[in-house]
matplotlib code that plots the C-alpha trace (Angstrom):
import matplotlib.pyplot as plt

x = [34.3, 37.1, 38.6, 40.5, 43.6, 43.6, 43.7, 45.7, 45.1, 45.5, 42.5, 42.8, 46.6, 46.5, 47.2, 44.1, 43.1, 40.1, 39.5, 37.5, 35.3, 33.1, 31.1, 27.9, 24.9, 23.2, 20.6, 17.2, 13.9, 15.8, 18.5, 21.6, 22.9, 26.4, 27.6, 30.4, 32.0, 34.6, 34.9, 34.9, 38.4, 40.2, 43.4, 46.5, 46.5, 47.1, 43.6, 41.0, 37.7, 35.9, 32.3, 30.7, 27.3, 25.7, 23.1, 23.2, 23.0, 19.6, 18.4, 14.8, 13.5, 14.8, 17.8, 18.6, 20.6, 23.4, 25.7, 28.0, 31.5, 34.4, 36.1, 39.6, 42.5, 44.1, 47.8, 49.9, 53.6, 54.4, 52.9, 49.7, 46.2, 42.6, 39.3, 36.5, 32.9, 29.4, 25.8, 22.2, 20.6, 17.4, 14.1, 12.9, 10.6, 9.6, 13.1, 16.6, 20.0, 23.1, 26.6, 30.2, 33.6, 37.0, 38.2, 41.2, 44.7, 46.8, 50.2]
y = [-17.4, -19.7, -21.5, -24.7, -25.7, -26.0, -29.5, -30.1, -32.7, -33.5, -33.4, -34.7, -34.5, -30.8, -29.3, -28.0, -27.3, -26.8, -24.9, -25.7, -23.1, -22.6, -19.6, -18.7, -17.0, -13.9, -14.4, -14.2, -15.5, -15.9, -18.4, -18.8, -21.7, -22.9, -22.7, -25.1, -27.4, -27.6, -25.5, -27.0, -27.5, -24.6, -24.6, -23.3, -19.9, -16.5, -15.2, -17.9, -18.3, -21.4, -22.4, -23.6, -25.0, -26.8, -27.1, -25.3, -27.1, -28.1, -25.5, -24.7, -27.7, -26.5, -26.0, -23.5, -24.1, -21.8, -21.5, -18.9, -18.0, -16.9, -13.7, -13.9, -15.0, -12.8, -13.6, -13.4, -12.6, -16.3, -17.3, -18.8, -17.5, -17.5, -16.4, -14.2, -15.4, -14.1, -14.7, -15.2, -18.6, -19.8, -18.7, -21.4, -21.3, -17.7, -16.1, -16.1, -15.7, -13.8, -15.1, -14.1, -15.5, -16.6, -20.0, -21.7, -20.9, -23.1, -24.5]
z = [-69.9, -70.8, -73.7, -74.4, -76.4, -80.2, -81.8, -85.0, -87.6, -91.3, -93.6, -97.1, -96.7, -95.7, -92.3, -90.6, -87.0, -84.8, -81.6, -78.5, -77.0, -73.9, -72.7, -70.9, -72.5, -71.2, -68.4, -70.0, -68.5, -65.2, -66.4, -68.6, -70.7, -71.6, -75.2, -75.9, -78.5, -81.2, -84.3, -87.8, -89.3, -91.0, -93.0, -91.2, -93.0, -91.6, -92.4, -91.6, -89.8, -88.4, -88.5, -85.3, -84.3, -81.4, -78.7, -75.4, -72.1, -70.8, -68.3, -67.2, -69.2, -72.6, -74.9, -77.7, -80.8, -82.0, -85.0, -86.6, -87.9, -85.7, -86.4, -88.0, -85.8, -83.2, -83.2, -80.1, -79.7, -79.1, -82.5, -81.1, -81.9, -80.8, -82.3, -81.0, -81.6, -80.8, -81.7, -80.7, -79.9, -81.5, -80.0, -77.6, -74.6, -75.5, -75.5, -77.0, -75.4, -76.6, -76.2, -76.9, -76.1, -77.2, -78.6, -77.0, -78.3, -80.4, -79.2]

ax = plt.figure().add_subplot(projection="3d")
ax.plot(x, y, z, "-o")
ax.set_aspect("equal")
plt.show()
């Protein structure tokens, strides 16, 4: 599992940020998929979460969809933070996959 850097921006004249994420699903039905993307924007507040959604990579002739909310931020001693996330994909091709990971940190 790995993550990517945070991206900062202004939304309606307010400071918000997003995180990138990438992780692998569990192996079910003999294969795994990649879950990756960018979270929805969240305001730069101490306690915040991000919504995320997407489609897994195409493997074994099919994809799965996923969505959820991250957990609150985990702050590090250098002032950066990341989020944990986990969930279950949609039921496709007779099975689901589970996934968990960490977003990228902010700099």
